[in-house]
C-alpha positions as CSV (number, residue, x, y, z in Angstrom):
1,M,0.0,0.0,0.0
2,I,1.3,3.4,-1.0
3,D,2.2,5.7,2.0
4,E,-0.1,8.7,1.9
5,S,2.3,10.8,3.9
6,S,5.0,10.2,1.3
7,Q,2.6,11.3,-1.4
8,A,1.8,14.4,0.6
9,Q,5.5,15.1,1.0
10,A,5.9,14.8,-2.8
11,A,3.0,17.1,-3.5
12,A,4.3,19.8,-1.1
13,S,7.8,19.6,-2.4
14,F,6.7,20.2,-6.0
15,T,3.7,22.5,-5.8
16,A,4.7,24.9,-3.1
17,P,7.4,26.8,-5.0
18,L,5.2,26.9,-8.1
19,I,2.3,28.4,-6.2
20,E,4.7,31.1,-4.9
21,K,5.7,32.0,-8.4
22,L,2.1,32.2,-9.5
23,R,1.1,34.4,-6.6
24,R,3.5,37.0,-8.1
25,H,2.3,36.4,-11.7
26,P,-1.2,34.8,-11.6
27,K,-2.4,33.3,-14.9
28,R,-5.7,32.4,-16.5
29,I,-6.0,28.6,-16.7
30,V,-8.8,27.1,-18.7
31,F,-10.0,23.6,-17.7
32,T,-11.7,22.0,-20.7
33,E,-13.7,19.5,-18.7
34,G,-15.3,21.6,-16.0
35,E,-18.2,19.3,-15.1
36,D,-15.9,17.4,-12.7
37,L,-15.9,17.7,-8.9
38,R,-12.1,17.3,-8.8
39,V,-11.7,20.3,-11.2
40,L,-14.2,22.4,-9.1
41,R,-12.2,21.8,-6.0
42,V,-8.9,22.6,-7.8
43,A,-10.4,25.8,-9.0
44,E,-11.4,26.8,-5.5
45,R,-7.9,26.0,-4.2
46,L,-6.2,28.0,-6.9
47,V,-8.4,31.1,-6.1
48,K,-7.8,30.7,-2.3
49,A,-4.0,30.5,-3.0
50,E,-4.3,33.6,-5.1
51,A,-2.4,31.7,-7.8
52,A,-4.6,31.7,-10.8
53,V,-7.9,32.7,-12.4
54,P,-9.6,29.4,-13.3
55,I,-11.9,29.1,-16.3
56,L,-14.2,26.1,-16.4
57,L,-15.8,24.9,-19.6
58,G,-19.0,23.0,-19.8
59,E,-22.7,23.4,-19.2
60,R,-22.9,26.3,-16.9
61,D,-26.0,25.2,-15.0
62,R,-24.5,21.7,-14.4
63,I,-21.2,23.1,-13.0
64,L,-23.0,25.6,-10.7
65,A,-25.3,22.8,-9.5
66,L,-22.4,20.5,-8.8
67,A,-20.6,23.2,-6.9
68,K,-23.7,24.0,-4.8
69,E,-24.3,20.3,-4.0
70,H,-20.7,19.8,-2.7
71,H,-20.3,23.2,-1.1
72,V,-17.5,24.4,-3.5
73,D,-17.0,28.1,-3.6
74,L,-16.7,29.3,-7.2
75,T,-16.1,33.0,-6.3
76,F,-13.7,34.5,-8.9
77,V,-14.0,31.3,-11.0
78,K,-15.2,31.9,-14.5
79,V,-17.7,29.3,-15.9
80,I,-18.3,29.3,-19.7
81,S,-20.7,27.3,-21.8
82,P,-18.9,27.4,-25.2
83,K,-22.0,27.9,-27.3
84,G,-23.2,30.8,-25.1
85,S,-19.8,32.6,-25.1
86,G,-19.4,36.0,-26.8
87,D,-16.3,34.6,-28.6
88,F,-18.2,31.6,-30.1
89,T,-19.0,33.2,-33.5
90,L,-15.5,34.7,-33.7
91,F,-13.8,31.4,-33.0
92,C,-16.0,29.7,-35.7
93,Q,-14.8,32.3,-38.2
94,R,-11.2,31.9,-37.2
95,L,-11.4,28.1,-37.5
96,L,-12.8,28.4,-41.0
97,K,-10.0,30.8,-42.0
98,V,-7.3,28.6,-40.6
99,E,-8.6,25.4,-42.2
100,R,-8.9,27.2,-45.6
101,Y,-5.4,28.4,-45.3
102,R,-4.2,24.8,-44.7
103,G,-6.3,23.7,-47.6
104,A,-8.3,21.4,-45.4
105,Q,-12.0,20.6,-45.6
106,V,-13.9,21.5,-42.4
107,G,-17.3,20.4,-41.4
108,D,-19.8,22.5,-39.5
109,P,-17.5,24.9,-37.5
110,T,-20.2,25.5,-34.9
111,E,-20.2,21.8,-34.1
112,I,-16.4,21.7,-33.7
113,V,-16.0,24.9,-31.7
114,A,-18.7,23.8,-29.3
115,R,-16.5,21.0,-28.2
116,P,-14.8,22.2,-25.0
117,H,-11.3,20.9,-26.1
118,Y,-11.4,23.0,-29.3
119,F,-13.0,26.0,-27.6
120,G,-10.4,25.9,-24.8
121,A,-7.5,25.5,-27.2
122,M,-8.8,28.5,-29.2
123,M,-9.0,30.5,-26.0
124,V,-5.3,29.9,-25.4
125,Q,-4.3,30.4,-29.0
126,Y,-6.1,33.8,-29.2
127,G,-5.1,35.2,-25.8
128,Q,-8.4,34.6,-23.9
129,A,-6.5,32.3,-21.5
130,D,-2.8,31.7,-20.6
131,A,-2.7,27.9,-20.3
132,L,-4.9,24.8,-20.6
133,V,-5.5,21.6,-18.6
134,G,-7.7,18.8,-20.0
135,G,-8.1,15.1,-20.3
136,N,-9.7,14.4,-16.9
137,L,-12.9,13.1,-18.4
138,A,-11.8,12.3,-22.0
139,L,-9.5,10.0,-23.9
140,P,-6.0,11.5,-24.5
141,A,-6.4,11.4,-28.3
142,T,-9.5,13.6,-28.1
143,L,-7.5,16.4,-26.3
144,F,-4.3,16.0,-28.4
145,R,-6.3,16.3,-31.6
146,A,-7.9,19.5,-30.6
147,L,-4.6,21.0,-29.4
148,I,-2.6,20.0,-32.5
149,H,-5.3,21.3,-34.9
150,T,-5.8,24.6,-33.1
151,I,-2.6,25.8,-31.5
152,K,0.4,26.9,-33.6
153,P,3.5,24.6,-33.4
154,L,6.6,25.9,-31.9
155,P,9.4,26.6,-34.4
156,G,12.4,24.3,-34.0
157,V,10.6,21.3,-32.5
158,P,10.2,18.7,-35.2
159,K,7.2,16.9,-33.6
160,I,5.0,17.6,-30.6
161,F,5.6,15.3,-27.7
162,G,4.7,14.8,-24.1
163,T,6.7,15.2,-20.9
164,T,5.4,13.9,-17.6
165,I,6.6,15.3,-14.3
166,L,6.9,12.9,-11.4
167,A,7.7,13.8,-7.8
168,A,8.9,11.2,-5.2
169,P,11.4,12.5,-2.7
170,H,10.7,9.4,-0.6
171,L,12.3,7.1,-3.2
172,N,16.1,6.5,-3.6
173,H,17.8,7.6,-6.8
174,F,14.6,9.4,-8.0
175,G,16.4,12.3,-9.8
176,A,18.9,14.5,-8.0
177,S,16.1,16.5,-6.4
178,G,13.3,13.9,-5.9
179,L,11.9,15.0,-9.3
180,L,11.9,13.2,-12.7
181,L,10.8,14.3,-16.1
182,L,9.8,11.4,-18.5
183,S,9.7,12.0,-22.2
184,D,8.0,11.1,-24.6
185,S,5.3,9.7,-22.4
186,G,2.3,10.3,-24.6
187,L,2.5,11.0,-28.4
188,I,5.3,9.6,-30.6
189,P,5.2,5.8,-30.8
190,Q,8.7,5.3,-32.3
191,P,10.8,8.6,-32.3
192,T,13.4,9.1,-35.0
193,V,17.0,10.1,-34.2
194,E,16.1,13.7,-34.9
195,Q,13.0,13.6,-32.8
196,L,14.8,11.9,-29.8
197,A,17.5,14.6,-29.9
198,S,14.9,17.3,-29.9
199,I,13.0,15.6,-27.1
200,A,16.2,15.5,-25.0
201,V,17.1,19.2,-25.5
202,E,13.6,20.6,-25.0
203,T,12.9,18.5,-21.9
204,G,16.2,19.6,-20.5
205,K,15.1,23.2,-20.9
206,I,11.8,22.5,-19.1
207,A,13.7,20.7,-16.3
208,R,15.9,23.6,-15.7
209,H,12.9,25.8,-15.4
210,F,11.4,23.7,-12.6
211,L,14.7,22.7,-10.9
212,G,16.4,26.1,-11.0
213,R,19.7,24.6,-12.1
214,P,21.1,22.8,-15.2
215,A,19.5,19.4,-15.8
216,R,21.1,16.1,-16.3
217,V,19.5,14.3,-19.3
218,A,19.7,10.5,-19.8
219,M,19.0,8.9,-23.1
220,L,17.7,5.4,-22.1
221,S,18.3,2.1,-23.8
222,H,18.7,-1.6,-23.0
223,S,22.3,-1.0,-23.8
224,T,25.0,1.1,-22.0
225,K,27.8,2.6,-24.2
226,G,27.8,-0.1,-26.8
227,S,27.2,-3.1,-24.6
228,A,24.6,-4.2,-27.2
229,S,24.8,-3.2,-30.9
230,T,21.1,-3.6,-31.8
231,P,19.5,-1.1,-34.2
232,D,17.5,0.5,-31.3
233,A,20.7,1.0,-29.2
234,L,22.5,2.5,-32.2
235,R,19.5,4.9,-32.8
236,V,19.7,6.1,-29.2
237,A,23.5,6.5,-29.4
238,A,23.1,8.6,-32.6
239,A,20.4,10.7,-31.0
240,T,22.6,11.4,-28.0
241,A,25.4,12.7,-30.2
242,L,22.9,14.9,-32.1
243,A,21.3,16.2,-28.9
244,R,24.7,17.3,-27.6
245,E,25.3,19.1,-30.9
246,H,22.0,20.9,-30.6
247,A,22.6,21.9,-27.0
248,K,26.1,23.2,-27.8
249,S,24.8,25.2,-30.8
250,Q,22.1,26.8,-28.6
251,F,24.7,27.5,-25.8
252,L,22.6,25.5,-23.4
253,D,24.0,24.4,-20.0
254,M,22.9,20.8,-19.7
255,K,24.5,17.4,-19.4
256,I,23.3,14.8,-21.9
257,D,24.4,11.1,-21.4
258,G,23.5,8.0,-23.4
259,E,22.9,5.5,-24.6
260,E,22.5,4.0,-21.1
261,Q,20.4,1.7,-19.0
262,A,18.1,3.0,-16.4
263,D,20.2,1.9,-13.4
264,V,23.2,3.7,-14.9
265,A,21.2,6.8,-15.3
266,L,19.7,6.9,-11.8
267,D,22.0,5.0,-9.4
268,P,25.5,6.4,-9.0
269,A,26.8,3.0,-7.6
270,A,25.5,1.2,-10.7
271,A,27.1,3.8,-13.0
272,E,30.5,3.3,-11.2
273,I,30.4,-0.4,-11.8
274,K,29.3,-0.3,-15.4
275,L,31.3,2.7,-16.4
276,P,34.4,2.5,-14.2
277,D,36.3,5.2,-16.0
278,S,33.6,7.8,-15.8
279,E,33.3,10.5,-13.1
280,L,31.0,10.1,-10.2
281,R,27.7,11.7,-11.1
282,P,24.3,12.3,-9.5
283,S,21.0,10.8,-10.7
284,A,19.6,12.0,-13.9
285,D,16.7,14.6,-13.8
286,V,15.3,13.7,-17.3
287,L,14.7,10.3,-18.7
288,V,14.3,10.2,-22.5
289,F,12.8,6.8,-23.6
290,P,13.5,5.1,-26.9
291,N,9.7,4.6,-27.6
292,L,6.3,5.3,-26.3
293,D,5.7,1.8,-24.9
294,A,8.7,2.0,-22.6
295,A,7.9,5.5,-21.4
296,H,4.2,4.9,-20.7
297,I,4.7,1.6,-19.0
298,S,7.5,3.1,-16.8
299,L,5.2,6.0,-15.9
300,K,2.4,3.8,-14.7
301,L,4.6,1.6,-12.7
302,L,6.3,4.5,-10.9
303,Q,3.0,6.1,-10.2
304,H,0.9,3.1,-9.2
305,C,3.5,0.8,-7.6
306,A,6.1,3.2,-6.3
307,G,3.9,6.0,-5.1
308,A,5.3,8.8,-7.3
309,M,3.0,11.8,-7.7
310,N,2.1,12.3,-11.4
311,Y,1.8,16.0,-12.4
312,G,0.1,15.4,-15.7
313,Q,1.8,15.7,-19.1
314,L,3.1,18.9,-20.5
315,I,2.5,19.0,-24.3
316,V,5.8,20.2,-25.7
317,G,6.1,21.8,-29.1
318,L,3.0,24.0,-29.0
319,A,3.3,27.7,-29.1
320,R,1.0,28.0,-26.0
321,P,1.2,26.1,-22.7
322,A,-1.1,23.0,-22.4
323,A,-1.2,19.9,-20.3
324,Q,-3.1,16.6,-20.2
325,V,-4.1,14.7,-17.1
326,P,-5.3,11.1,-17.0
327,R,-8.9,10.2,-16.3
328,T,-7.6,8.5,-13.1
329,A,-6.0,11.8,-11.9
330,S,-6.4,12.7,-8.2
331,E,-7.3,16.2,-7.2
332,E,-3.7,16.7,-6.2
333,T,-2.5,15.7,-9.6
334,I,-4.8,18.1,-11.3
335,F,-3.8,20.9,-8.9
336,G,-0.1,20.3,-9.4
337,T,-0.5,20.1,-13.2
338,A,-2.4,23.4,-13.2
339,A,0.4,25.0,-11.2
340,A,3.1,23.5,-13.5
341,V,1.4,24.7,-16.7
342,G,0.7,28.1,-15.1
343,V,4.4,28.5,-14.4
344,E,5.1,27.5,-18.0
345,A,2.8,30.3,-19.0
346,I,5.0,32.7,-17.0
347,K,8.0,31.5,-18.9
348,Y,6.1,31.9,-22.2
349,H,5.1,35.5,-21.4
350,E,8.7,36.3,-20.5
351,A,10.0,34.8,-23.8
352,Y,7.3,36.3,-26.0
353,P,6.1,39.6,-24.3
354,D,4.1,40.6,-27.5
355,G,2.1,37.3,-27.4
356,E,3.5,35.8,-30.6
357,V,6.2,33.2,-31.2
């Protein structure tokens, strides 16, 4: 049985500094599936912490009734029914314009924009919200599709991918600070060499933002430094070399190691045995997996068996901050994910003060 006190410790260690940042720079966070008691309680907590302005999408009457039934205070929480919004017609027009520009055939725009995922994504894209959290009631593909079709891609990232943040200060070798970022945990089934290199560099940037120091990135494989010469191991080795080149060309301060097994990446004692000539090093902060199966299976095992707190999945490669949470997410997971994506929005506004990438 997972120790609840350990999970509470993990939650506090991760969310407390993020909430402090958001108190200084509160952001508007839109929740695409607002007809959920977990989301209502998270919205109430964010307001009480003076950390964000929550926006809940869904049938307004249902949300208000649910809040009343469970005594949730929605003061300063914005509740929007997409079809009844003043932006609905404008968003429909913009959807048509974008799809025509892409040369795509679009069906009834009113039917598409009325879907909360699309409406929320358009709110973020067009400056009506700063960040988005969704997936708590829907299949991941439903949210991903809306985000990819609606929000501009980020230049320099070859393909959109997912990064999951896990906190477990009670576990040994769980990152150098009790925090691990796992990539790609949600989108690319079999990343190419170029995609793996981009995933490593971009996740290293995100890790530095949350850790406040340069990150150590591990490119994982079943092989360590040529102990196996399979095509998959060679692909990870090539991606490691390319990632280092990318980091150097961008003048980034991060350490990228690979190809290496998970124990080498996380346990300094294992690294000393398997790499006797290497310097003593702390646990990696970022784990880049060779494929989606390995990443997602590892994520679920760490979360459900080892008690690591899952803080959703940041969708990396979009020009606006967005995150996906699983349908099994706890209130604490949704709260921490909202805090994380809100802090990403702070970084975005610092990088693009005019609002455009």
